[in-house]
PDBQT receptor file of N, H, CA, C and O in Angstrom, charges set to zero:
ATOM      1  N   MET A   1      28.753  51.418 -50.113  1.00  0.00    +0.000 N 
ATOM      2  CA  MET A   1      27.483  52.020 -50.348  1.00  0.00    +0.000 C 
ATOM      3  C   MET A   1      26.375  51.206 -49.675  1.00  0.00    +0.000 C 
ATOM      4  O   MET A   1      25.537  51.757 -48.961  1.00  0.00    +0.000 OA
ATOM      5  N   PHE A   2      26.379  49.904 -49.909  1.00  0.00    +0.000 N 
ATOM      6  H   PHE A   2      27.060  49.457 -50.489  1.00  0.00    +0.000 HD
ATOM      7  CA  PHE A   2      25.320  49.049 -49.367  1.00  0.00    +0.000 C 
ATOM      8  C   PHE A   2      25.285  49.111 -47.845  1.00  0.00    +0.000 C 
ATOM      9  O   PHE A   2      24.218  49.268 -47.252  1.00  0.00    +0.000 OA
ATOM     10  N   GLN A   3      26.433  48.990 -47.220  1.00  0.00    +0.000 N 
ATOM     11  H   GLN A   3      27.300  48.862 -47.702  1.00  0.00    +0.000 HD
ATOM     12  CA  GLN A   3      26.479  49.023 -45.758  1.00  0.00    +0.000 C 
ATOM     13  C   GLN A   3      26.090  50.390 -45.211  1.00  0.00    +0.000 C 
ATOM     14  O   GLN A   3      25.504  50.477 -44.133  1.00  0.00    +0.000 OA
ATOM     15  N   GLY A   4      26.401  51.438 -45.923  1.00  0.00    +0.000 N 
ATOM     16  H   GLY A   4      26.877  51.367 -46.799  1.00  0.00    +0.000 HD
ATOM     17  CA  GLY A   4      26.002  52.768 -45.507  1.00  0.00    +0.000 C 
ATOM     18  C   GLY A   4      24.496  52.939 -45.513  1.00  0.00    +0.000 C 
ATOM     19  O   GLY A   4      23.949  53.678 -44.695  1.00  0.00    +0.000 OA
ATOM     20  N   LEU A   5      23.822  52.262 -46.428  1.00  0.00    +0.000 N 
ATOM     21  H   LEU A   5      24.266  51.662 -47.093  1.00  0.00    +0.000 HD
ATOM     22  CA  LEU A   5      22.362  52.342 -46.492  1.00  0.00    +0.000 C 
ATOM     23  C   LEU A   5      21.731  51.796 -45.223  1.00  0.00    +0.000 C 
ATOM     24  O   LEU A   5      20.674  52.269 -44.805  1.00  0.00    +0.000 OA
ATOM     25  N   TRP A   6      22.366  50.806 -44.602  1.00  0.00    +0.000 N 
ATOM     26  H   TRP A   6      23.224  50.422 -44.942  1.00  0.00    +0.000 HD
ATOM     27  CA  TRP A   6      21.836  50.236 -43.358  1.00  0.00    +0.000 C 
ATOM     28  C   TRP A   6      21.730  51.319 -42.283  1.00  0.00    +0.000 C 
ATOM     29  O   TRP A   6      20.768  51.348 -41.516  1.00  0.00    +0.000 OA
ATOM     30  N   CYS A   7      22.712  52.196 -42.235  1.00  0.00    +0.000 N 
ATOM     31  H   CYS A   7      23.493  52.172 -42.859  1.00  0.00    +0.000 HD
ATOM     32  CA  CYS A   7      22.742  53.242 -41.210  1.00  0.00    +0.000 C 
ATOM     33  C   CYS A   7      21.714  54.337 -41.468  1.00  0.00    +0.000 C 
ATOM     34  O   CYS A   7      21.298  55.027 -40.538  1.00  0.00    +0.000 OA
ATOM     35  N   GLU A   8      21.307  54.499 -42.708  1.00  0.00    +0.000 N 
ATOM     36  H   GLU A   8      21.646  53.938 -43.464  1.00  0.00    +0.000 HD
ATOM     37  CA  GLU A   8      20.338  55.529 -43.067  1.00  0.00    +0.000 C 
ATOM     38  C   GLU A   8      18.899  55.023 -42.984  1.00  0.00    +0.000 C 
ATOM     39  O   GLU A   8      17.963  55.821 -42.928  1.00  0.00    +0.000 OA
ATOM     40  N   ALA A   9      18.722  53.717 -42.977  1.00  0.00    +0.000 N 
ATOM     41  H   ALA A   9      19.482  53.070 -43.023  1.00  0.00    +0.000 HD
ATOM     42  CA  ALA A   9      17.378  53.121 -43.028  1.00  0.00    +0.000 C 
ATOM     43  C   ALA A   9      16.660  53.217 -41.685  1.00  0.00    +0.000 C 
ATOM     44  O   ALA A   9      17.283  53.302 -40.627  1.00  0.00    +0.000 OA
ATOM     45  N   ASP A  10      15.324  53.200 -41.763  1.00  0.00    +0.000 N 
ATOM     46  H   ASP A  10      14.817  53.131 -42.622  1.00  0.00    +0.000 HD
ATOM     47  CA  ASP A  10      14.520  53.156 -40.538  1.00  0.00    +0.000 C 
ATOM     48  C   ASP A  10      14.450  51.719 -40.031  1.00  0.00    +0.000 C 
ATOM     49  O   ASP A  10      15.142  50.844 -40.551  1.00  0.00    +0.000 OA
ATOM     50  N   ARG A  11      13.627  51.473 -39.029  1.00  0.00    +0.000 N 
ATOM     51  H   ARG A  11      13.065  52.184 -38.606  1.00  0.00    +0.000 HD
ATOM     52  CA  ARG A  11      13.527  50.140 -38.412  1.00  0.00    +0.000 C 
ATOM     53  C   ARG A  11      13.067  49.052 -39.375  1.00  0.00    +0.000 C 
ATOM     54  O   ARG A  11      13.335  47.870 -39.161  1.00  0.00    +0.000 OA
ATOM     55  N   GLU A  12      12.379  49.454 -40.431  1.00  0.00    +0.000 N 
ATOM     56  H   GLU A  12      12.161  50.414 -40.606  1.00  0.00    +0.000 HD
ATOM     57  CA  GLU A  12      11.864  48.496 -41.417  1.00  0.00    +0.000 C 
ATOM     58  C   GLU A  12      12.795  48.343 -42.614  1.00  0.00    +0.000 C 
ATOM     59  O   GLU A  12      12.515  47.558 -43.520  1.00  0.00    +0.000 OA
ATOM     60  N   GLY A  13      13.892  49.080 -42.626  1.00  0.00    +0.000 N 
ATOM     61  H   GLY A  13      14.119  49.718 -41.890  1.00  0.00    +0.000 HD
ATOM     62  CA  GLY A  13      14.847  48.983 -43.731  1.00  0.00    +0.000 C 
ATOM     63  C   GLY A  13      14.543  49.921 -44.879  1.00  0.00    +0.000 C 
ATOM     64  O   GLY A  13      15.018  49.705 -45.994  1.00  0.00    +0.000 OA
ATOM     65  N   ARG A  14      13.753  50.967 -44.627  1.00  0.00    +0.000 N 
ATOM     66  H   ARG A  14      13.367  51.143 -43.721  1.00  0.00    +0.000 HD
ATOM     67  CA  ARG A  14      13.383  51.925 -45.679  1.00  0.00    +0.000 C 
ATOM     68  C   ARG A  14      14.117  53.246 -45.487  1.00  0.00    +0.000 C 
ATOM     69  O   ARG A  14      14.427  53.650 -44.367  1.00  0.00    +0.000 OA
ATOM     70  N   LEU A  15      14.384  53.905 -46.606  1.00  0.00    +0.000 N 
ATOM     71  H   LEU A  15      14.132  53.577 -47.516  1.00  0.00    +0.000 HD
ATOM     72  CA  LEU A  15      14.972  55.233 -46.582  1.00  0.00    +0.000 C 
ATOM     73  C   LEU A  15      14.593  55.969 -47.856  1.00  0.00    +0.000 C 
ATOM     74  O   LEU A  15      14.184  55.354 -48.841  1.00  0.00    +0.000 OA
ATOM     75  N   ALA A  16      14.729  57.275 -47.830  1.00  0.00    +0.000 N 
ATOM     76  H   ALA A  16      15.061  57.774 -47.030  1.00  0.00    +0.000 HD
ATOM     77  CA  ALA A  16      14.405  58.082 -49.000  1.00  0.00    +0.000 C 
ATOM     78  C   ALA A  16      15.396  57.791 -50.123  1.00  0.00    +0.000 C 
ATOM     79  O   ALA A  16      16.601  57.692 -49.894  1.00  0.00    +0.000 OA
ATOM     80  N   ASP A  17      14.873  57.657 -51.329  1.00  0.00    +0.000 N 
ATOM     81  H   ASP A  17      13.894  57.738 -51.515  1.00  0.00    +0.000 HD
ATOM     82  CA  ASP A  17      15.699  57.412 -52.517  1.00  0.00    +0.000 C 
ATOM     83  C   ASP A  17      16.133  58.766 -53.073  1.00  0.00    +0.000 C 
ATOM     84  O   ASP A  17      15.546  59.283 -54.024  1.00  0.00    +0.000 OA
ATOM     85  N   GLU A  18      17.164  59.320 -52.463  1.00  0.00    +0.000 N 
ATOM     86  H   GLU A  18      17.641  58.899 -51.690  1.00  0.00    +0.000 HD
ATOM     87  CA  GLU A  18      17.703  60.624 -52.840  1.00  0.00    +0.000 C 
ATOM     88  C   GLU A  18      19.203  60.479 -53.086  1.00  0.00    +0.000 C 
ATOM     89  O   GLU A  18      20.006  60.702 -52.180  1.00  0.00    +0.000 OA
ATOM     90  N   PRO A  19      19.584  60.102 -54.319  1.00  0.00    +0.000 N 
ATOM     91  CA  PRO A  19      20.992  59.828 -54.617  1.00  0.00    +0.000 C 
ATOM     92  C   PRO A  19      21.954  60.962 -54.253  1.00  0.00    +0.000 C 
ATOM     93  O   PRO A  19      23.047  60.700 -53.749  1.00  0.00    +0.000 OA
ATOM     94  N   VAL A  20      21.569  62.203 -54.498  1.00  0.00    +0.000 N 
ATOM     95  H   VAL A  20      20.681  62.416 -54.907  1.00  0.00    +0.000 HD
ATOM     96  CA  VAL A  20      22.474  63.322 -54.179  1.00  0.00    +0.000 C 
ATOM     97  C   VAL A  20      22.701  63.407 -52.675  1.00  0.00    +0.000 C 
ATOM     98  O   VAL A  20      23.834  63.572 -52.223  1.00  0.00    +0.000 OA
ATOM     99  N   GLU A  21      21.637  63.295 -51.907  1.00  0.00    +0.000 N 
ATOM    100  H   GLU A  21      20.716  63.161 -52.274  1.00  0.00    +0.000 HD
ATOM    101  CA  GLU A  21      21.752  63.338 -50.445  1.00  0.00    +0.000 C 
ATOM    102  C   GLU A  21      22.571  62.152 -49.925  1.00  0.00    +0.000 C 
ATOM    103  O   GLU A  21      23.398  62.314 -49.028  1.00  0.00    +0.000 OA
ATOM    104  N   LEU A  22      22.344  60.973 -50.484  1.00  0.00    +0.000 N 
ATOM    105  H   LEU A  22      21.672  60.841 -51.213  1.00  0.00    +0.000 HD
ATOM    106  CA  LEU A  22      23.104  59.788 -50.066  1.00  0.00    +0.000 C 
ATOM    107  C   LEU A  22      24.590  59.947 -50.387  1.00  0.00    +0.000 C 
ATOM    108  O   LEU A  22      25.442  59.527 -49.603  1.00  0.00    +0.000 OA
ATOM    109  N   LYS A  23      24.902  60.546 -51.522  1.00  0.00    +0.000 N 
ATOM    110  H   LYS A  23      24.211  60.888 -52.158  1.00  0.00    +0.000 HD
ATOM    111  CA  LYS A  23      26.294  60.798 -51.898  1.00  0.00    +0.000 C 
ATOM    112  C   LYS A  23      26.962  61.678 -50.849  1.00  0.00    +0.000 C 
ATOM    113  O   LYS A  23      28.075  61.398 -50.404  1.00  0.00    +0.000 OA
ATOM    114  N   ILE A  24      26.268  62.746 -50.459  1.00  0.00    +0.000 N 
ATOM    115  H   ILE A  24      25.364  62.974 -50.820  1.00  0.00    +0.000 HD
ATOM    116  CA  ILE A  24      26.821  63.685 -49.481  1.00  0.00    +0.000 C 
ATOM    117  C   ILE A  24      26.998  63.010 -48.124  1.00  0.00    +0.000 C 
ATOM    118  O   ILE A  24      28.019  63.202 -47.464  1.00  0.00    +0.000 OA
ATOM    119  N   ARG A  25      26.029  62.234 -47.713  1.00  0.00    +0.000 N 
ATOM    120  H   ARG A  25      25.200  62.078 -48.250  1.00  0.00    +0.000 HD
ATOM    121  CA  ARG A  25      26.058  61.625 -46.378  1.00  0.00    +0.000 C 
ATOM    122  C   ARG A  25      26.984  60.421 -46.273  1.00  0.00    +0.000 C 
ATOM    123  O   ARG A  25      27.637  60.229 -45.248  1.00  0.00    +0.000 OA
ATOM    124  N   LEU A  26      27.047  59.598 -47.340  1.00  0.00    +0.000 N 
ATOM    125  H   LEU A  26      26.517  59.755 -48.173  1.00  0.00    +0.000 HD
ATOM    126  CA  LEU A  26      27.779  58.334 -47.245  1.00  0.00    +0.000 C 
ATOM    127  C   LEU A  26      29.173  58.358 -47.864  1.00  0.00    +0.000 C 
ATOM    128  O   LEU A  26      30.108  57.777 -47.313  1.00  0.00    +0.000 OA
ATOM    129  N   LEU A  27      29.315  59.024 -48.997  1.00  0.00    +0.000 N 
ATOM    130  H   LEU A  27      28.555  59.497 -49.444  1.00  0.00    +0.000 HD
ATOM    131  CA  LEU A  27      30.582  58.965 -49.733  1.00  0.00    +0.000 C 
ATOM    132  C   LEU A  27      30.989  60.344 -50.251  1.00  0.00    +0.000 C 
ATOM    133  O   LEU A  27      31.168  60.522 -51.456  1.00  0.00    +0.000 OA
ATOM    134  N   PRO A  28      31.136  61.310 -49.365  1.00  0.00    +0.000 N 
ATOM    135  CA  PRO A  28      31.350  62.684 -49.831  1.00  0.00    +0.000 C 
ATOM    136  C   PRO A  28      32.636  62.909 -50.623  1.00  0.00    +0.000 C 
ATOM    137  O   PRO A  28      32.677  63.794 -51.478  1.00  0.00    +0.000 OA
ATOM    138  N   LEU A  29      33.662  62.149 -50.367  1.00  0.00    +0.000 N 
ATOM    139  H   LEU A  29      33.629  61.431 -49.672  1.00  0.00    +0.000 HD
ATOM    140  CA  LEU A  29      34.941  62.373 -51.043  1.00  0.00    +0.000 C 
ATOM    141  C   LEU A  29      35.223  61.392 -52.169  1.00  0.00    +0.000 C 
ATOM    142  O   LEU A  29      36.204  61.558 -52.894  1.00  0.00    +0.000 OA
ATOM    143  N   ASP A  30      34.389  60.378 -52.333  1.00  0.00    +0.000 N 
ATOM    144  H   ASP A  30      33.592  60.243 -51.745  1.00  0.00    +0.000 HD
ATOM    145  CA  ASP A  30      34.611  59.370 -53.366  1.00  0.00    +0.000 C 
ATOM    146  C   ASP A  30      34.028  59.821 -54.703  1.00  0.00    +0.000 C 
ATOM    147  O   ASP A  30      32.990  60.481 -54.752  1.00  0.00    +0.000 OA
ATOM    148  N   GLN A  31      34.702  59.460 -55.764  1.00  0.00    +0.000 N 
ATOM    149  H   GLN A  31      35.545  58.924 -55.724  1.00  0.00    +0.000 HD
ATOM    150  CA  GLN A  31      34.201  59.711 -57.115  1.00  0.00    +0.000 C 
ATOM    151  C   GLN A  31      33.355  58.505 -57.516  1.00  0.00    +0.000 C 
ATOM    152  O   GLN A  31      33.860  57.548 -58.102  1.00  0.00    +0.000 OA
ATOM    153  N   ILE A  32      32.073  58.563 -57.198  1.00  0.00    +0.000 N 
ATOM    154  H   ILE A  32      31.663  59.341 -56.722  1.00  0.00    +0.000 HD
ATOM    155  CA  ILE A  32      31.178  57.445 -57.472  1.00  0.00    +0.000 C 
ATOM    156  C   ILE A  32      29.868  57.987 -58.017  1.00  0.00    +0.000 C 
ATOM    157  O   ILE A  32      29.385  59.031 -57.578  1.00  0.00    +0.000 OA
ATOM    158  N   ASP A  33      29.309  57.282 -58.960  1.00  0.00    +0.000 N 
ATOM    159  H   ASP A  33      29.702  56.434 -59.316  1.00  0.00    +0.000 HD
ATOM    160  CA  ASP A  33      27.985  57.605 -59.480  1.00  0.00    +0.000 C 
ATOM    161  C   ASP A  33      26.986  56.856 -58.610  1.00  0.00    +0.000 C 
ATOM    162  O   ASP A  33      26.766  55.661 -58.803  1.00  0.00    +0.000 OA
ATOM    163  N   VAL A  34      26.387  57.550 -57.662  1.00  0.00    +0.000 N 
ATOM    164  H   VAL A  34      26.567  58.521 -57.505  1.00  0.00    +0.000 HD
ATOM    165  CA  VAL A  34      25.495  56.920 -56.695  1.00  0.00    +0.000 C 
ATOM    166  C   VAL A  34      24.272  56.330 -57.391  1.00  0.00    +0.000 C 
ATOM    167  O   VAL A  34      23.809  55.253 -57.015  1.00  0.00    +0.000 OA
ATOM    168  N   GLU A  35      23.753  57.011 -58.386  1.00  0.00    +0.000 N 
ATOM    169  H   GLU A  35      24.129  57.886 -58.692  1.00  0.00    +0.000 HD
ATOM    170  CA  GLU A  35      22.596  56.483 -59.122  1.00  0.00    +0.000 C 
ATOM    171  C   GLU A  35      22.936  55.130 -59.748  1.00  0.00    +0.000 C 
ATOM    172  O   GLU A  35      22.136  54.198 -59.680  1.00  0.00    +0.000 OA
ATOM    173  N   ALA A  36      24.106  55.020 -60.349  1.00  0.00    +0.000 N 
ATOM    174  H   ALA A  36      24.756  55.777 -60.404  1.00  0.00    +0.000 HD
ATOM    175  CA  ALA A  36      24.535  53.750 -60.948  1.00  0.00    +0.000 C 
ATOM    176  C   ALA A  36      24.747  52.688 -59.871  1.00  0.00    +0.000 C 
ATOM    177  O   ALA A  36      24.398  51.524 -60.071  1.00  0.00    +0.000 OA
ATOM    178  N   ALA A  37      25.312  53.078 -58.738  1.00  0.00    +0.000 N 
ATOM    179  H   ALA A  37      25.595  54.023 -58.575  1.00  0.00    +0.000 HD
ATOM    180  CA  ALA A  37      25.535  52.127 -57.644  1.00  0.00    +0.000 C 
ATOM    181  C   ALA A  37      24.206  51.605 -57.107  1.00  0.00    +0.000 C 
ATOM    182  O   ALA A  37      24.064  50.409 -56.853  1.00  0.00    +0.000 OA
ATOM    183  N   LEU A  38      23.230  52.500 -56.934  1.00  0.00    +0.000 N 
ATOM    184  H   LEU A  38      23.344  53.471 -57.141  1.00  0.00    +0.000 HD
ATOM    185  CA  LEU A  38      21.905  52.070 -56.469  1.00  0.00    +0.000 C 
ATOM    186  C   LEU A  38      21.236  51.152 -57.486  1.00  0.00    +0.000 C 
ATOM    187  O   LEU A  38      20.593  50.171 -57.113  1.00  0.00    +0.000 OA
ATOM    188  N   ALA A  39      21.387  51.467 -58.760  1.00  0.00    +0.000 N 
ATOM    189  H   ALA A  39      21.910  52.264 -59.062  1.00  0.00    +0.000 HD
ATOM    190  CA  ALA A  39      20.813  50.614 -59.807  1.00  0.00    +0.000 C 
ATOM    191  C   ALA A  39      21.439  49.221 -59.773  1.00  0.00    +0.000 C 
ATOM    192  O   ALA A  39      20.742  48.224 -59.962  1.00  0.00    +0.000 OA
ATOM    193  N   THR A  40      22.738  49.148 -59.535  1.00  0.00    +0.000 N 
ATOM    194  H   THR A  40      23.304  49.959 -59.381  1.00  0.00    +0.000 HD
ATOM    195  CA  THR A  40      23.427  47.859 -59.445  1.00  0.00    +0.000 C 
ATOM    196  C   THR A  40      22.934  47.068 -58.237  1.00  0.00    +0.000 C 
ATOM    197  O   THR A  40      22.695  45.865 -58.342  1.00  0.00    +0.000 OA
ATOM    198  N   LEU A  41      22.783  47.725 -57.106  1.00  0.00    +0.000 N 
ATOM    199  H   LEU A  41      22.978  48.703 -57.021  1.00  0.00    +0.000 HD
ATOM    200  CA  LEU A  41      22.275  47.055 -55.904  1.00  0.00    +0.000 C 
ATOM    201  C   LEU A  41      20.842  46.561 -56.130  1.00  0.00    +0.000 C 
ATOM    202  O   LEU A  41      20.470  45.484 -55.664  1.00  0.00    +0.000 OA
ATOM    203  N   ASP A  42      20.054  47.348 -56.840  1.00  0.00    +0.000 N 
ATOM    204  H   ASP A  42      20.357  48.223 -57.219  1.00  0.00    +0.000 HD
ATOM    205  CA  ASP A  42      18.672  46.967 -57.145  1.00  0.00    +0.000 C 
ATOM    206  C   ASP A  42      18.649  45.734 -58.050  1.00  0.00    +0.000 C 
ATOM    207  O   ASP A  42      17.909  44.785 -57.788  1.00  0.00    +0.000 OA
ATOM    208  N   ARG A  43      19.448  45.744 -59.102  1.00  0.00    +0.000 N 
ATOM    209  H   ARG A  43      20.049  46.515 -59.315  1.00  0.00    +0.000 HD
ATOM    210  CA  ARG A  43      19.509  44.585 -60.017  1.00  0.00    +0.000 C 
ATOM    211  C   ARG A  43      19.985  43.324 -59.305  1.00  0.00    +0.000 C 
ATOM    212  O   ARG A  43      19.561  42.220 -59.645  1.00  0.00    +0.000 OA
ATOM    213  N   ALA A  44      20.868  43.486 -58.318  1.00  0.00    +0.000 N 
ATOM    214  H   ALA A  44      21.213  44.383 -58.042  1.00  0.00    +0.000 HD
ATOM    215  CA  ALA A  44      21.396  42.340 -57.569  1.00  0.00    +0.000 C 
ATOM    216  C   ALA A  44      20.408  41.831 -56.519  1.00  0.00    +0.000 C 
ATOM    217  O   ALA A  44      20.634  40.789 -55.905  1.00  0.00    +0.000 OA
ATOM    218  N   GLY A  45      19.311  42.569 -56.315  1.00  0.00    +0.000 N 
ATOM    219  H   GLY A  45      19.128  43.415 -56.814  1.00  0.00    +0.000 HD
ATOM    220  CA  GLY A  45      18.306  42.157 -55.345  1.00  0.00    +0.000 C 
ATOM    221  C   GLY A  45      18.634  42.545 -53.907  1.00  0.00    +0.000 C 
ATOM    222  O   GLY A  45      17.964  42.096 -52.977  1.00  0.00    +0.000 OA
ATOM    223  N   LEU A  46      19.656  43.375 -53.717  1.00  0.00    +0.000 N 
ATOM    224  H   LEU A  46      20.200  43.740 -54.472  1.00  0.00    +0.000 HD
ATOM    225  CA  LEU A  46      20.035  43.790 -52.376  1.00  0.00    +0.000 C 
ATOM    226  C   LEU A  46      19.154  44.915 -51.853  1.00  0.00    +0.000 C 
ATOM    227  O   LEU A  46      18.975  45.066 -50.645  1.00  0.00    +0.000 OA
ATOM    228  N   ILE A  47      18.605  45.704 -52.773  1.00  0.00    +0.000 N 
ATOM    229  H   ILE A  47      18.751  45.581 -53.755  1.00  0.00    +0.000 HD
ATOM    230  CA  ILE A  47      17.645  46.741 -52.415  1.00  0.00    +0.000 C 
ATOM    231  C   ILE A  47      16.497  46.690 -53.413  1.00  0.00    +0.000 C 
ATOM    232  O   ILE A  47      16.601  46.086 -54.480  1.00  0.00    +0.000 OA
ATOM    233  N   GLN A  48      15.405  47.336 -53.038  1.00  0.00    +0.000 N 
ATOM    234  H   GLN A  48      15.321  47.827 -52.171  1.00  0.00    +0.000 HD
ATOM    235  CA  GLN A  48      14.267  47.524 -53.944  1.00  0.00    +0.000 C 
ATOM    236  C   GLN A  48      13.967  49.006 -53.959  1.00  0.00    +0.000 C 
ATOM    237  O   GLN A  48      13.843  49.630 -52.906  1.00  0.00    +0.000 OA
ATOM    238  N   ARG A  49      13.850  49.576 -55.155  1.00  0.00    +0.000 N 
ATOM    239  H   ARG A  49      13.952  49.069 -56.011  1.00  0.00    +0.000 HD
ATOM    240  CA  ARG A  49      13.511  50.991 -55.296  1.00  0.00    +0.000 C 
ATOM    241  C   ARG A  49      12.088  51.089 -55.807  1.00  0.00    +0.000 C 
ATOM    242  O   ARG A  49      11.709  50.389 -56.747  1.00  0.00    +0.000 OA
ATOM    243  N   TYR A  50      11.300  51.955 -55.190  1.00  0.00    +0.000 N 
ATOM    244  H   TYR A  50      11.608  52.524 -54.427  1.00  0.00    +0.000 HD
ATOM    245  CA  TYR A  50       9.911  52.108 -55.620  1.00  0.00    +0.000 C 
ATOM    246  C   TYR A  50       9.413  53.504 -55.263  1.00  0.00    +0.000 C 
ATOM    247  O   TYR A  50      10.049  54.235 -54.503  1.00  0.00    +0.000 OA
ATOM    248  N   ALA A  51       8.258  53.855 -55.829  1.00  0.00    +0.000 N 
ATOM    249  H   ALA A  51       7.742  53.261 -56.446  1.00  0.00    +0.000 HD
ATOM    250  CA  ALA A  51       7.626  55.140 -55.542  1.00  0.00    +0.000 C 
ATOM    251  C   ALA A  51       6.475  54.918 -54.579  1.00  0.00    +0.000 C 
ATOM    252  O   ALA A  51       5.763  53.918 -54.666  1.00  0.00    +0.000 OA
ATOM    253  N   SER A  52       6.295  55.863 -53.653  1.00  0.00    +0.000 N 
ATOM    254  H   SER A  52       6.874  56.676 -53.582  1.00  0.00    +0.000 HD
ATOM    255  CA  SER A  52       5.162  55.839 -52.739  1.00  0.00    +0.000 C 
ATOM    256  C   SER A  52       4.543  57.231 -52.736  1.00  0.00    +0.000 C 
ATOM    257  O   SER A  52       4.999  58.121 -53.453  1.00  0.00    +0.000 OA
ATOM    258  N   GLU A  53       3.535  57.408 -51.951  1.00  0.00    +0.000 N 
ATOM    259  H   GLU A  53       3.165  56.684 -51.369  1.00  0.00    +0.000 HD
ATOM    260  CA  GLU A  53       2.881  58.711 -51.885  1.00  0.00    +0.000 C 
ATOM    261  C   GLU A  53       3.833  59.809 -51.437  1.00  0.00    +0.000 C 
ATOM    262  O   GLU A  53       3.696  60.959 -51.855  1.00  0.00    +0.000 OA
ATOM    263  N   GLY A  54       4.781  59.468 -50.603  1.00  0.00    +0.000 N 
ATOM    264  H   GLY A  54       4.892  58.534 -50.264  1.00  0.00    +0.000 HD
ATOM    265  CA  GLY A  54       5.733  60.447 -50.088  1.00  0.00    +0.000 C 
ATOM    266  C   GLY A  54       6.936  60.688 -50.972  1.00  0.00    +0.000 C 
ATOM    267  O   GLY A  54       7.748  61.561 -50.667  1.00  0.00    +0.000 OA
ATOM    268  N   GLY A  55       7.080  59.946 -52.056  1.00  0.00    +0.000 N 
ATOM    269  H   GLY A  55       6.420  59.237 -52.304  1.00  0.00    +0.000 HD
ATOM    270  CA  GLY A  55       8.220  60.099 -52.953  1.00  0.00    +0.000 C 
ATOM    271  C   GLY A  55       8.888  58.770 -53.241  1.00  0.00    +0.000 C 
ATOM    272  O   GLY A  55       8.286  57.713 -53.056  1.00  0.00    +0.000 OA
ATOM    273  N   ARG A  56      10.120  58.821 -53.690  1.00  0.00    +0.000 N 
ATOM    274  H   ARG A  56      10.609  59.680 -53.841  1.00  0.00    +0.000 HD
ATOM    275  CA  ARG A  56      10.887  57.625 -54.018  1.00  0.00    +0.000 C 
ATOM    276  C   ARG A  56      11.463  57.021 -52.743  1.00  0.00    +0.000 C 
ATOM    277  O   ARG A  56      11.902  57.741 -51.846  1.00  0.00    +0.000 OA
ATOM    278  N   VAL A  57      11.456  55.684 -52.673  1.00  0.00    +0.000 N 
ATOM    279  H   VAL A  57      11.100  55.100 -53.402  1.00  0.00    +0.000 HD
ATOM    280  CA  VAL A  57      11.879  54.964 -51.471  1.00  0.00    +0.000 C 
ATOM    281  C   VAL A  57      12.831  53.838 -51.850  1.00  0.00    +0.000 C 
ATOM    282  O   VAL A  57      12.713  53.244 -52.922  1.00  0.00    +0.000 OA
ATOM    283  N   ILE A  58      13.767  53.556 -50.966  1.00  0.00    +0.000 N 
ATOM    284  H   ILE A  58      13.862  54.039 -50.095  1.00  0.00    +0.000 HD
ATOM    285  CA  ILE A  58      14.637  52.384 -51.073  1.00  0.00    +0.000 C 
ATOM    286  C   ILE A  58      14.286  51.464 -49.915  1.00  0.00    +0.000 C 
ATOM    287  O   ILE A  58      14.158  51.907 -48.774  1.00  0.00    +0.000 OA
ATOM    288  N   LEU A  59      14.134  50.200 -50.213  1.00  0.00    +0.000 N 
ATOM    289  H   LEU A  59      14.238  49.840 -51.140  1.00  0.00    +0.000 HD
ATOM    290  CA  LEU A  59      13.929  49.182 -49.183  1.00  0.00    +0.000 C 
ATOM    291  C   LEU A  59      15.130  48.250 -49.226  1.00  0.00    +0.000 C 
ATOM    292  O   LEU A  59      15.411  47.645 -50.261  1.00  0.00    +0.000 OA
ATOM    293  N   VAL A  60      15.832  48.133 -48.123  1.00  0.00    +0.000 N 
ATOM    294  H   VAL A  60      15.603  48.625 -47.282  1.00  0.00    +0.000 HD
ATOM    295  CA  VAL A  60      16.969  47.214 -48.039  1.00  0.00    +0.000 C 
ATOM    296  C   VAL A  60      16.402  45.806 -47.857  1.00  0.00    +0.000 C 
ATOM    297  O   VAL A  60      15.767  45.511 -46.844  1.00  0.00    +0.000 OA
ATOM    298  N   SER A  61      16.636  44.950 -48.834  1.00  0.00    +0.000 N 
ATOM    299  H   SER A  61      17.152  45.190 -49.656  1.00  0.00    +0.000 HD
ATOM    300  CA  SER A  61      16.133  43.574 -48.772  1.00  0.00    +0.000 C 
ATOM    301  C   SER A  61      16.760  42.837 -47.597  1.00  0.00    +0.000 C 
ATOM    302  O   SER A  61      17.952  42.989 -47.331  1.00  0.00    +0.000 OA
ATOM    303  N   ASN A  62      15.972  42.048 -46.904  1.00  0.00    +0.000 N 
ATOM    304  H   ASN A  62      15.004  41.924 -47.120  1.00  0.00    +0.000 HD
ATOM    305  CA  ASN A  62      16.454  41.254 -45.766  1.00  0.00    +0.000 C 
ATOM    306  C   ASN A  62      17.134  42.111 -44.711  1.00  0.00    +0.000 C 
ATOM    307  O   ASN A  62      18.114  41.689 -44.098  1.00  0.00    +0.000 OA
ATOM    308  N   PHE A  63      16.617  43.305 -44.503  1.00  0.00    +0.000 N 
ATOM    309  H   PHE A  63      15.821  43.648 -45.001  1.00  0.00    +0.000 HD
ATOM    310  CA  PHE A  63      17.239  44.268 -43.578  1.00  0.00    +0.000 C 
ATOM    311  C   PHE A  63      17.455  43.664 -42.194  1.00  0.00    +0.000 C 
ATOM    312  O   PHE A  63      18.503  43.881 -41.585  1.00  0.00    +0.000 OA
ATOM    313  N   MET A  64      16.495  42.922 -41.698  1.00  0.00    +0.000 N 
ATOM    314  H   MET A  64      15.644  42.746 -42.193  1.00  0.00    +0.000 HD
ATOM    315  CA  MET A  64      16.605  42.376 -40.346  1.00  0.00    +0.000 C 
ATOM    316  C   MET A  64      17.767  41.395 -40.213  1.00  0.00    +0.000 C 
ATOM    317  O   MET A  64      18.290  41.206 -39.114  1.00  0.00    +0.000 OA
ATOM    318  N   CYS A  65      18.173  40.775 -41.302  1.00  0.00    +0.000 N 
ATOM    319  H   CYS A  65      17.748  40.928 -42.194  1.00  0.00    +0.000 HD
ATOM    320  CA  CYS A  65      19.332  39.865 -41.261  1.00  0.00    +0.000 C 
ATOM    321  C   CYS A  65      20.623  40.621 -40.991  1.00  0.00    +0.000 C 
ATOM    322  O   CYS A  65      21.561  40.070 -40.414  1.00  0.00    +0.000 OA
ATOM    323  N   TYR A  66      20.675  41.890 -41.409  1.00  0.00    +0.000 N 
ATOM    324  H   TYR A  66      19.913  42.338 -41.877  1.00  0.00    +0.000 HD
ATOM    325  CA  TYR A  66      21.878  42.693 -41.254  1.00  0.00    +0.000 C 
ATOM    326  C   TYR A  66      21.927  43.388 -39.902  1.00  0.00    +0.000 C 
ATOM    327  O   TYR A  66      22.980  43.879 -39.495  1.00  0.00    +0.000 OA
ATOM    328  N   GLN A  67      20.809  43.433 -39.208  1.00  0.00    +0.000 N 
ATOM    329  H   GLN A  67      19.953  43.034 -39.538  1.00  0.00    +0.000 HD
ATOM    330  CA  GLN A  67      20.753  44.154 -37.928  1.00  0.00    +0.000 C 
ATOM    331  C   GLN A  67      20.971  43.224 -36.772  1.00  0.00    +0.000 C 
ATOM    332  O   GLN A  67      20.957  43.658 -35.620  1.00  0.00    +0.000 OA
TER     333      GLN A  67
C-alpha cells in the first residue's frame, strides 16, 4: 500500500485521500481495509492525512527520499 502511494502522488508527494479509489487502483484483488491501512500509515508517520479546500489529501512523508 505504502509503495503504491508513491506512484499516485504528485511531485510534492500529495494525492487525493480517496480510499475507495486507491483500493481500485492499487489493490483491486486483495481483501484489505484501505481506510485502516491508511490510518496505520498515518499513525506510523509515513503519511499525513489532512483536509484542504479541494478535499481530503494524503502527503507522503519524506517523499523526496523515496524518489
